[in-house]
Structures are given as C-alpha cells and as structure tokens.
N, C-alpha and C positions, 0 to 999 in steps of 0.2 A: 274118610267118609262117615258121618256122624247119622243117627236116625231120633227126631222127636217130634213132642208132641202127640204122642202115641202114633207113630209110624205116619202123619199125615205128611211129614215134609223131609227129605232126603239131602242133606248137604254136604256135598262135593268138593275137600280142599285136596290141591295137587299142588304139586312143585316140579314146572316145567325148567329146563336146561337150556336155551339155546346160543349158538355162535355166534360168531360176530356178521352180522345181518341188518338188513332195514326191512325188521318186521312189517311193518303197519306207518305209511308216511302219512305226513301231516298237508298241508294246503303247499308249503313250501319244498316238498320233497323229503325233507328231515324225520328221524325217526321220533314217534309218536311220544311224550314226555309227560309227565307228572309229579307234582313236587309234594312229597309226604313227609313227616318227621322233619320238614326245615329241607329237606335233600331231593335234587333232581331224582328219577329214577325213568327208567325206560317203562311205555307204556302199552298195550295193543287194546283198540278200541271192541267192547264186546259185541259189535256189529259185525267186527271183520274175523272174531273167532268163531262168531255163530256159523257165516259163510263160511268156514273152512271147514268146519263139522260137515255142514249141509252138503258139502261137495265134495266131503271125503269116500274115500273107498268102501267105510268099515259104515258109514250111513244109509249109502247107497245099495250094497249086498244085504246089508241086515232088511233093510226097509224096504226092501224092491218093492213100487207098485204104490207107495205110502209115503211117497216124497212128495210134495207140490211143485209147482211152477210160480216163480214171482217174476213177473214181466210188466213193460207198458206198451206189449204188441199184441196182447189178444185180439184189437179188432182186427190188425194186418193178418195174424193166423185164422182168423173167420174167415175175413174175405179169402185168401188163399184156400183155404179149404170147400168155399162155395164155387169158386172157378172152377177150379180142379176137379171139382167131385169130389175129394178125399175127405176120409174123417178128419175132426180137428185133433183129436189125436195123434192121427200121423202127422199134422199140420207142425205139430210139437218137436216132433220126431226127426223134421225134415224130409220124409217120403210123402208121394204123392198117389199113392195108388185109388185110381177112382173107383165107388161107390155108389156115389148118386148120380142124377145128371148135374151137367154142369150150368153154371148161371152166369148170366151175362156180368161185366164188371159193375158198370153201375148200378144195375139192381145189388149185387154182391156190397157193392159198399155201404148202401141205406140198411141193410140187415145188419152187418157188421158192427158200423155205430150205434144202433139200436140195441144191438148185445153186448158190446163194449161196456155202454153207458149202464149196465147193470151193475158194474164190477168198480168203475170206477170214470168220470168225467174225461170225454177224449177230447184232445185238444182239436181247434177250429182251424188252426193254421198249422197241423203238422198232420196232415192227414189222419189216421186211423190210430194214433200212438195215443195213451193213456196219458191226463196230468201227472196223473203217481203211479208207483209200484204198487200190481195188487198180486197178491197170492191167490191163486188157483189152485183148488185141490181136481185130484182125480175123477171123483163124484162130480164135480159141475163139467168137467171137461166131457164125461162122457153124455150127462144130462145134455148139453152143450149138441153134442152130437145126434142124439136122439130129436131134438129140436132141427138141425139143419136137414135131418133125413126129411122131415115133414116140410121145411121152405122150399128144399130143392124141388120135392116131389110135385108140390104147388106151382113153382114156377112164378111166382107172383112177386111183386114189390110190396112193401108194406104200406098200409093206406094210412095217412096222417093221424097221428097218435095211436096208433095200435100197441097196446099193452103188452109186452113182451111175459114168455110163459114163465114161469118159477125155476130161477137158476142156481140161483145161492142156495148151499148146502148146509144145515147145522141139525146135528153135530158133523165134524169132519172126520176122515180116516188118514189122512193124511199125519204124521208123526211129527213134522217139521212144523205145521199149524196149529196143531195143540200141543207142543212145546213153546213154540216161541212166540205164537199169538198172530194175528191180524186186522187190520182195520178197515174195515169198510164205511166208508165218509158217511154214505146217505142209506146205511142199511145197518143201525147199529146191536139190530138181534141178531145180525152175523158176523159181526168181529167178534174174533175171539182172545181171549183174555189168555197172555199168555201164564204155561204151567211153571216154566223156568224161568228162573232169574239168574242172570249171567254177568259177574261181573266184570272189570276190567281189568284182566291182567296186566300186574305191574312187577318189577326187579324188587325182591326183598332188601335190597342194596343200593346204593346210591350210584349212581353211573353219570360217566361224559360221555357224551356225543363226539366220536373222533370223525376228523377228517380222512377219507382215503381216497390219494392222489393217486390217479390209475393211467397206463397209457396204454396203446393199441398197434402192434407193429406193421404193416404193409407187405405182405408177403412177395408180392413182385416189385418192389421199390428195392433193387439191386444198386444203385447209383449209390459211389463213395461221397460225391458233392452235395448231394442230397440226404445224410442221415439223418436219424432222430425217427420221433413216433409218426405214426400216420393220424394217428388221435389220443389228445388227452382230456381228463376228466377230472371231476372231484364228486365225490359223494359221501355221506354219513352214515355212519353204523356205531351199534351200539351191542352189548353180547351182559349177560344175564343170566340170572334161573329166577324165573317168574312164577309169581301165585297165581294162582286160579282158584276162586268161587263159585259154585254153582249151588243155587237151591232151588227143587223140582219138590210141585205142590203135588204128590200122588194123587189126593181126590180131584183135585182140577184137571190134571190129565186124563184122570181114569173119566169124567163128565165132559171134557173135550172131545174124545173119541166115541161120547155115545155111549159108556159104560154101564 
C-alpha cells in the first residue's frame, strides 16, 4: 500500500493466487482475458470484483446498515409496500409486516411509477421495472418510507402531473455508493463520483486457457448394456497469480459521505 499527494490518495497493490477456475466469464462462457506485453493473460472485470466485495461478509459485517441496494425493481417494491401496508425497508428484505393502511393495487401502481421515476425512468412495457439499474441508499429508503406513510394515510391516487417530494439524498451515508459512485441520469447533482478507482485484475504471467472435458455418472444406471456417462460437457478454465490495483481518493470519499 502506498500513500501519496500528502495523504490524499491511498493506493493498494495486491497479488492474489487463484486455482484452476472460471472466475469471470465472457459472452461465450470463456474466462475473460486481456493482451498485455504481447501475451494473453487472465482478467477479472472491475465490475465483477467490486460486486464480490459488496456482497462479501467482510463488507456487510463491517458496514452493516451502510450498504445500499442496486436494482431495477424499486417500483415493484414500492407497489408491494403500498399494497401490503409494510415499509419499503421491509419489502427490500422480503418482509411484509403491515404498519400502514393497505392500498388498492391500481392506485399503488400509480404512486410506485411516480416514485421510481425519480431514480430512473420506468419501462412502459415491463410493469414497474426501471430501464437501468439504480443504486438506492438506506437514507433514501427511509425518506420514501416516510412519504409512503403519508400517501397510505391519505389513501388517494396522485393527481395529474403531481410533483413528488424530494427523495434523493446528497450526500449519502452508504459506503458502497461513496466508494464506487452512482449515476442518476435525470439528476446530475445527486450522482456520486466514485472515490475508488479499481483496475481490472490480470495475471502477472502469460496464461493459456484450457479445456476441461468432464462427465457425470447416473447413480441409478446399473445396466451393463448402457454403460457410460449420464452427462458430458466441456468448460474452459485458467489459473494464475493476479495483480490488483485500487486507488482511493480519501478527500472525495469523506466529501461523498458528508464528512
């Protein structure tokens, strides 16, 4: 780990060894690769490695309550909360404990469409699913919860062109958003510039992607006449020592978190 520019940037250099595996697949199902120094090397996309970090026990244990949700299903979850009377916080984790008066589905869909559109445009042909993934912070979920409680109490449908209360929060308190950033297409002021730069890890040596011919046996096939495998397949894999580089802008991270 290195520290430069008067401590503004923290640079992390790591070597990690992985055994034969297919860590990150391309569109053909092969391990991702990159050509460096004229040689083929295994590669892991930065998006893949960041998701692995976000979903890790280390991340969730250390930052419990400060990790957001990235989803296209915000509208569906808002509708579910309104129809069942539960909070959006509960809907995100699959609970449905009613705390508000339930709303009829047609009215709930209208409100859910309005609220989800604040974060990302909702597809007109696919229910309440957003056109793009949106990263929602815990503070924003709590803000929406307060809004849903008001809506449920009033029990009315939204009027035409009704403005939605401010729901986007800036700064955020969720570390993954502060570290890796987010984009809100229709609200640049609420987009967050990533404080961490994560390079694509790649092997420090050339690698040849190999084929793995494998079989599986049918346990109930006892016939001597039909001997052989119950399944045949081929997959590709590689192994190596990966170099990973991460650069964290500490000043921007603190700014993103409102510090």
